[in-house]
Phi, psi and omega in degrees: 000121179298131181102358179207146174260002178280121183269094179235120179303137175068011176292149178240151186285142174282329177269154181296134178231127174262134185250131175237124184269166175298330179295326177298319178294318181296320182293334180270352178065027186276142171253356179237133185303315187293335181297323178283312185295327181293347177278345180284142186292341180278345189247136178245138186298141176236219176302129177197193187292339179273004178264125178238291176291114184096007181285146170251008175082011182243180172230127185226166186242131180242104180274126177071012183062025179266004178105132182299331180290350178256010176248122179269128179256130179242152169238113184053040175086358179249145182299135168268128189293172177302145189263345185205136173288352176285327180254327178072014187222270193297153180282154177260108182280359169302336180296337189263117179286127181303322186293342181263356184286124173273318176193166175230133177242131184243114183259126179277138172091173186295141177221030183293330180293337179266314189247354181097191186299158173093343180275061184271309177282332181150195187227139171241116186247116177268122176257122186254155175292117181232017181217045188277146176231131179107201180228136178227135172243134180231124177237134181231146172214144181195170178186172184256139174233137182212140181267003175049061177291159176270099181254141175055027175070026184290326179293325175295319179297318179296317180296317180297329180276350182077020180270169182281132179283154173287157178295165183290333175205163186207140165247125186202174172066039182300141178229138177215148180211156179218134180229140175239126179231134180218140179205154178207152174272152175290162184301326181272000178077008184267356184209173179211146173233126178237127178246153173211155173211134181225155175224136178223136178226125181237129181269157185283159171232129178263148177294334179294345182278353184241139184300322185279356178230019180294341171215163172282120187278135168273141182299147177269143181225138172276191176081194183235013182286184183295338180269357189300133178231016186073018179077015182247154170296148171235169174268119175274177180190187185244142173298332179285097192218182171230121004293167183291155174247148170247130187232121180269120176291334183285321186247345185078004181284143178232134173233160183244137176292132180250183179287161175056041175057056177229173168237153178232156179299147179294140174225143181307332181293347180272356176293155184267134181276080187284329186296329185297339182276343187288151174281136167275329175223127180285140169291146185208138174229125187226136172241133172229155176203161179176181180209150174233126184224142171209148179212128180264108177288317176196183184296344183264348185209110169241118179268147181212158176210153177222120181237126177226129177231153181213141167235111184236126183236123184220153180231126173257140185227137172226180188300161183303157176286194179160199177265096182268073171074050167288149183224015173061234003288153181247157179295135175294347181278000175308118187297328178293320179290316182298331180287343181253094189300318183289321176293323178303315180287321182298326180275007173086018179259150352279163176207177186295330182278340183074014183235156180291159179288119182292349177271010172247124185260146175253128180230120183211128184275142177277073180287343180283338181259187180268170177299158174290137181228137172252111184260113183242141174224128178248132171246109187244149178221136176224114185228131175229132171232142182197174177219140180215164179167187180264145174267313173208197184292343184253336190237141171231163180222161176208116180238131184218156174235129181236140173226125179236136182225135169234114184251121187248134168235118186232136175229136175260117187245154177066034175257140170284150171268126178298322178299313180293327175299314178298319178298315186287346176259350177268083193233147173231185180095210182241168177301322181284332183221071181281154182221130175287143179298328182275353179080181179299152009274012182302139177242121180304142186252114184259098179243012184265012167207172183268149171077018185247005179279127183253161176303326180296320178298312183294317182297325177294322187287339182291146174211126178283148173247128185240140176222132174241134182215159179209138173225133183232154174224125174248128185225121176246125188224134173224132180228153176231128175254132181231135174258094184286353172297336176295336179260009179086012180273089177201158179279150180294342181273356184245156178268344180232164188258187181294128175253133180228157173224128175231153180187179179219151182217140174237123183231129183231116178246126177235149183211146172215140175224119184238098174281157175284178185297323180301316182285319182297323184271359182068029184284344181283117186288119181090016180271354177094357178132184181292150172241096185282156173290147179226137176208146178168182180205159178224129177241131177238131174244125192223149171228143186213161178210148180216147181220143175233114183247112172293124181270325180200146178215137176055044179244166176298126183057024176206071174303321172200151174208131185223150175242128182237130181220150178208156181211142175221133174251132181231134176241123182256146178286001177278354177102013176228162179234152178228153176231125178234154182205168173214152176215125182217155179218141172227148185217122176248098180296329176220178177291344185272338189225136173225129176255144181212152177204150181211156174221128184226154170240123182234162179225157167229114178284147177300142179270177189295320179297317180294329182278318197242001178291123176295150181284129177220162180270128179206186179288127183256108183286000181278351173213141184238011178204160176239114184293359178255014178263167176090168180291332178233082182300152179291328179263155178289170178301315181297319180294318179291329176297325175302325183274004176105006180276136176272164179299324180291329181279335186300126182087001182233011181267124181281141170282155176283120181295340177267003177058041179236132185228160187271151173214152169273109190244145178166184184271188184205111184291350180266007182296148177243168182293149167283153179232133181236136172246124184235132174237136176226149174211137185202175179224139177241128181245124176224071187297132180292335179286348179229079183302151178065024175244141172216150176217125178241132174234122184226134174259137179230150178218109183246120181237120183247127179246164184056039183300133177274112183193174171279152171296320178106133182300322181293321179292317180298317178297318181293314180301317182291311185296317187268327186241000182056042181241134175072021185292339179290353177276349183259125181234102181273143179272191180303135180076005179087008185289150172242017183215330191288329179225158185289349176282351174255115184195171174241133177288113189217050179281170186288144177215162169268092185218343192267169174227134182226127183217136177227138178230142179185185182227134174255141177234127182227114182231134178218148180206139178226123183228136178252129176276164180291319185230357188244026177079217183224159179232125179236135179225146179220131181233126175233122180223152178225129173255121178266107181284313181214147169224090183272139171219138177221110181294343177226089188296341179290345182228110184291349184294344181257007180285145175213162183242119185264001180299125180083009184236169169210167177149180185300322181280304183295311181287338171294332178273312184275339184089338185214174168297156181233075177296151180291332182227133171223148173206161170228128182231121180239145177229125180243127174257112176272095187289160179276004187256110172051042177054036178273140177225149177235134180233127174242128181239143178240118175254126184237134177237119183295165180289154174225156177237160181296137185299333180290351174272357180291153176279347179290125183296340179283347178243332189295154174292162179304152181307134178092346181281127179225170174295319185294323182267006177087009178282339178230137183296129177284328181288334184259355193298320184223137169251118185292168174294150182231135175238130175241141180239133183237140182228133180224140174236138178231138181218141176274113179281332178209183184304322185232025179233122180241135179242135178236143177222134184204170178213123175263143186057056186298337180272002177055049183283130179283153182282163173290148184250145183224135180278170187296336181295326191240351180284138180290163181293158174302155016271358189269316174279120186202132177066034177069018179201193173250086189291343177272347182259306176266162177281098186269350188251011178089201180281144180247119181253133185216160175218146180217143174230133180237124181235127177251142180232000000 
C-alpha cells in the first residue's frame, strides 16, 4: 500500500491515493510516462519532451505544481534516485518503460515519515510487472497532424514582419517504439525471472512548422500609448540579427549595418526571428533493459533483485549563436570598421584612446551556421538486491541494498566563443589583407557590411562546450513488520491486533559536474552565463517506526476504524537533524461509507546543486522586466534612483526585447531543510446498492515553510524602489542596464525565506457496469479544484504574499511552471463491446480558464495603478486564457487469441493552444513557442497505433 510500509492484506490508505492502470497508458498510446501522468489534474508538467530552451534532457513529475524536487518517485515502493547532475534532485522517469507498468499510485501530501526526505507534495509509486510468464512483443507508432489554422491573427503578424509563414498543414514528430518482455517461473514454482528490452525513437518538431509559433509573438495592446499595437499580436525579435546592430547604452540608439559599408536607421523588421528555430519537441532515442528476479528458498528467505539500465540520447535546439553584445573596446584601426564611416563614428572613433566606445554593443546573429544545440546522453543504472521473509508467526523482515547512477555526457554545439569573437574583431591591416592581432589561426570577422561573412570566419569562431556529470544514490534499508495481535496486543472491540513496522535506513547521495573551460568561463556566446563545476555529497542516517491500530471491526456504526501513526528521525552529515511524523484515522460506519483524515509533517533537505553551486551571472527567470526602463518608466525618478539609476539615465534605459534579465545565481551552503505540514480529510463511498461504483472526495492543505528559493528579481526591485530595502543586491551596468552586459545584474542566490501553501479538493469517481447482451461500460472521473495557491518569497513579511489559483503570468507561472486553473479534470468512458473483444474509449480532458496575474486585486501581482486593458496598460491578447477541452478516442480489437491491435487519436478536434505574447509568457523552460506546450496540446492531434502480441 503506497504511503505505508505495514504489510496488511486489504489495508486501505488513510491519505488520498489516485490509481492509474496499465490500461490507461495503453488507451492514450503514450510511449513516454510523463505524457499520461501530465493529463491527471493533480500533476503539472515539468521537464519533458516539449522542453527545449532550459532542458536538462530528462522527464520529471511535478505533483500539485509544488515543484518536481518536492515529489518523491518510487519504483515498487523503493526510491528512484536523482535523475540528473544538472538539477541534483528529481528523478528521471524516462528510466521507466511504459510497457512494464502494471499501475501507478499517486499519494497526496507528505510521506517523509515513511519514505524519507523529498516526499513533501506527495509520492508517485510505479508498480512494474515482475512476475511475467511467456513472451510479449509491443510495437507503437504515432505522430502529429495539424491543419495550421490562422488563430488570433498570427499569420498577419508574420506577414507584417516579413518572416516565413508556416505551411498550410503538417505531419510531424513521428514516434515509434518496440518492447520485448520475457519471463518464466522456476521448475519448482518458487521463483520467477522477468527480462525486458525496449527501444524508443522520437523525431523533432520545429516551431516554424506551426502557424502560431512561426515567430515569437509580441503581446497586443489597445490604447494609444507607446506599446499600442491596435490590440493585435505582433512578431517580436532579437537585436542580435543579420545584418548586425550597434546599440548605444548611453543613448539607447540602435543602428543597423547596411550594404557597401554603410549603416541604416533601425527598423523593427530588422529584428531576428529567433523563436522559429526552437524545438517544440526534442528528438530522443532511448534504449532500456532490465530484469526482475525473485526466488523463495523457504518461508524465512526470499531473495530478489531489480535491475534497470537506460541509454537516453536527446537534443535540445534553439536559435543560432552569434555576437551577443560584445563591447571590446576594439581598435578603431579595424579596416572593416574604418571602411564604414557611419559605424566608425557611432562606435566613438576616432578618439584619443584609439579604441571603440565600450558602451556601444555589437550584436550579430550567426545565420551562416546552424542553430545552437544541447546534446545530452544519460547512461543510467538502478539496481536493488535484497532478502525478505518471516522470522516467526508474528514478525517478517526485508533488507535491501540499492545503487542508482545517472551518468551525463553533454555537449553544447554551434556556439561562438566570446574570446574568439574579441580576437576576430581586434584586427589591423587593410580590407583586402586583414590580420588578427593574435595571429593565426584567428580569422578576421567582417560584419561591418552585408554578405561578407565566410565559412572560414564562422569555423574559427565556433567552440564546443562539454560537461560531464554523475550523480549516485546508495541506499541501505532494513525493515521489520510485526503483528502484535499474535501476542494479544489488540483492543477488545477489534478482530485484529496492533501492526507495527520499524526500520533503519542509510542514504548516501554524491554528485559531480565538471564543465570544460569554455563552459566554466561563460565563453560560449548566448549560453546564458557561466556553468561552474559542482561537487559534493549528502549522507542521511535514519530510524523510523509506524503503527496501525484497529480500533473497531464489525461493530455497530463501526464496520472498521483504524489509527495509523508514524515517526522518522534523520541525521544529516550537513549538521542538522529532522523529525517527521504522520497521524491518520479512518472510520467506516458501514460498508458503504468510509471517512478518513491525516496530518503529516514532511521535510525536503537541500540537494547538492542547491548547496554547492558557485554563484555566477546568468539569465534570471524570476523577472522579465525592469520598471525603470522606457521613455516613461513605471517608477518615479526617486524610486529608480534607489535601484541605482542616475537622473541622466532615467527615461533612456532600453528594455530587453526578449524579456530576459541578468541575475547572480547559485547555491548556498548554509541552507536548511524545508518543512511541510499537510492535512487531508475525505470520504469514500462504495454503496452496496450500486456494485462496482466508488466515489472519493478529499480536501488537502499543504503548507511548506523555509522554502528554498530565490527572493526574485521583481521583488528585490520593488523592495528597493518602494521601501529602500535590499538595494545593495542591484548592480546596474553602463546606462543603467540589467541585461545588456554582465556588469548589470541582481544578486538572487538561494535562501531559506519563502512560504508555499496549496489548498484544494480532489474528486475520484469510478463505475463499471455489465449489460446483459451489450458488453460492459466503465467510466473513471478524476478532478481537482484548486482553492488557493499561496506563495510568499519572504515569509517574514506578509506584504509580498500572493495567490496564484486561477492565474498565470511571469510571476505565478515562474513559480508554478504552468497556468493554475481552479478546476481540471479527466473523464474517460470505455465500452467493452461484445464483438471480438473490441473496446472503444472516449476521454475528455478539461482545463479551466485562467486570467493574467496583472488583473489580480493583489498589489504584488496587479498592474500599476491606472493600468487597464482599455488604455493599453495591460495586454488585451494575454488577458485571459479560455477554458480548454480536449477529446481523445481509442479503439482496441483482438485480431487473434493473443494479438491485440489499438488505434487512437488524442485531441481529435485538432484544437490549437492559447497564445501568449512575450510581455507575459514566463521564461523557459515552461514558456515556449508562445504557449505552454507541456500543459496544453501545442502540436495538434496525435494519431497512434499499437500492436501487442503474446506467445
